[in-house]
C-alpha positions in Angstrom: 18.3 51.3 -11.2 21.1 51.9 -13.7 23.6 49.2 -14.6 26.5 48.5 -16.9 24.2 47.2 -19.6 21.6 50.0 -19.0 23.4 53.3 -18.2 20.2 55.3 -17.6 18.1 55.2 -14.5 18.9 56.0 -10.9 21.9 55.3 -8.7 22.9 56.3 -5.2 25.9 56.3 -3.0 25.7 56.3 0.8 28.1 59.1 2.0 27.3 59.0 5.7 24.7 57.7 8.1 22.2 60.3 6.9 23.8 61.5 3.7 23.5 60.2 0.2 24.4 61.2 -3.4 21.4 60.4 -5.7 21.6 60.6 -9.4 19.3 59.9 -12.3 20.5 59.6 -15.9 18.0 59.8 -18.8 18.5 58.6 -22.4 18.2 60.7 -25.5 14.4 60.6 -25.3 14.1 61.7 -21.6 13.5 65.4 -21.0 15.4 67.4 -18.4 12.1 67.9 -16.4 11.6 64.1 -16.3 15.1 63.5 -15.2 14.8 66.0 -12.3 11.3 64.6 -11.3 12.7 61.0 -11.2 15.7 62.2 -9.1 13.4 63.9 -6.6 11.2 60.9 -6.4 14.1 58.6 -5.8 15.5 60.9 -3.1 12.1 60.7 -1.3 11.9 57.0 -1.8 15.4 56.5 -0.4 14.7 58.8 2.6 11.7 56.7 3.5 13.5 53.4 3.0 16.2 54.5 5.4 13.6 55.4 8.1 13.9 59.2 7.8 11.1 61.8 7.3 12.4 64.6 5.2 15.5 65.5 3.2 17.5 68.6 2.4 19.2 69.0 -1.0 22.7 70.1 0.0 24.1 70.2 -3.6 22.4 69.8 -7.0 23.7 69.8 -10.6 22.5 68.7 -14.0 24.8 67.7 -16.9 23.6 67.7 -20.5 25.5 66.0 -23.3 24.6 66.2 -26.9 25.3 64.2 -30.0 24.3 64.7 -33.6 22.7 61.9 -35.7 22.1 61.9 -39.4 18.4 62.4 -40.3 16.5 62.0 -43.5 16.6 59.5 -46.4 19.8 57.5 -47.2 22.2 59.1 -49.6 25.0 57.6 -51.6 28.1 57.0 -49.5 30.2 59.8 -51.0 27.6 62.5 -50.1 27.1 63.7 -46.5 23.7 63.4 -44.9 21.4 66.4 -45.7 20.3 67.0 -42.1 21.4 66.3 -38.6 19.4 66.2 -35.4 20.6 66.9 -32.0 20.1 64.2 -29.3 20.6 65.5 -25.8 20.7 63.4 -22.6 20.6 64.7 -19.1 22.0 63.5 -15.8 20.9 65.1 -12.5 22.9 64.6 -9.2 21.9 65.7 -5.7 23.6 65.3 -2.4 20.9 64.9 0.2 20.9 65.0 4.0 18.1 62.9 5.5 16.4 63.9 8.8 13.8 62.6 11.2 11.0 64.7 12.5 8.9 67.5 11.1 9.9 69.1 7.8 11.0 72.7 8.6 8.8 75.3 7.0 10.4 78.1 5.1 13.5 76.1 4.1 13.3 76.0 0.3 15.6 73.1 -0.2 13.9 70.8 2.4 11.3 68.3 1.2 8.9 66.1 3.2 9.6 62.7 1.8 6.1 61.3 2.2 4.6 64.3 0.4 7.1 64.2 -2.5 6.6 60.5 -2.8 2.8 60.7 -2.9 2.7 63.7 -5.3 5.1 62.3 -7.8 4.2 58.6 -7.7 1.6 59.0 -10.6 4.3 60.5 -12.8 6.8 57.6 -12.4 6.9 54.7 -14.9 8.9 51.7 -13.9 10.5 49.4 -16.5 8.8 46.0 -16.9 
């Protein structure tokens, strides 16, 4: 989970009995694909923790922010750095609706929570 001292990781807000907003924020070394994978995993985990079977993504967005950092050897203080490198971080947010029962086939934004959880578990690394 994210916190004030660690602004990256997951967070969620319960919106209704079966609705939640789930987010995952990466740091400058986390790819967009990883951020989206962790978000989907957390949505499945939350769905199962709340006693539901599948979830539907009602809304989804990804925000990317970039900063530039000096790169290369140090230079005297009056000269600007010779190179800069872009550092991008991503935050993905999804509103999900959790349901009980059989996952509806043919609904592209519906996910079986147990299947997602099992398929992505090997790609998730938890902090120590």
